[in-house]
C-alpha positions, 0 to 999 in steps of 0.5 A: 821096056818101061820108061820107069826108072828108079834112082839108086838108094844113095840118091836122096830126095831133092829139097825141092820135093820137101814140100807138101804133106803125105797123103798116107803112111803105111808100114812095109816090112816093119818100116813106116813109109810116107806116100806123096803125090806130086806133079810129074814135072817135080818128079822129073827133077829126079829122073826123066820121064819119072812116074814114081820114086822111092827113097828107102833111106827116107822111107818115102814113096812119091808118085806123079799126079797123073793117077799112077797105074796099079802096076806102077804102085805095085812096082814101088811097093815090091821095091819096098818089100825087097828093101825090107829084106836088106838084101842090098847089103849083101855083097857078091850075091849071085844073080840066081840067089838074088832071084830066089830072094825076090821070088820068096819075098813076092810069093810070101807077101803077094796078098799083102802087096796087092791089098796095100797097092789097092789101098794106095791107089784108093788114097791117090784117087781120093787125093786127086778128087780133093785137089780137083775140088779145091781147084774148082773152088779157087776158080769160083 
């Protein structure tokens, strides 16, 4: 089982994370999400051993600078796609029905999700290169 834990949506992003500019924005199920990249120690202020965090209320996805894997990116995007169905607003939904909704969302959007994940991965890689170049410039 993964150490990757996502806080419930009621948890808002701490003010300590309110710095920096998004590395990209993207629409997911009609909602505009901002994507951020932070040092892991900053994300660990939200959840221990956190590699990523998604706030549905604030429409933000935050990743660790340790170059997140495609699986982690996909995981966060699938959260966003499922949140876009507003299934979390339904009370007493049987597990089998919840599974059906999740399977329906993923099966109907898997190409979009994978393409978007690759887009996010590329944006992260570009940002990491920029940050490394800036760090080298500072050293000179």
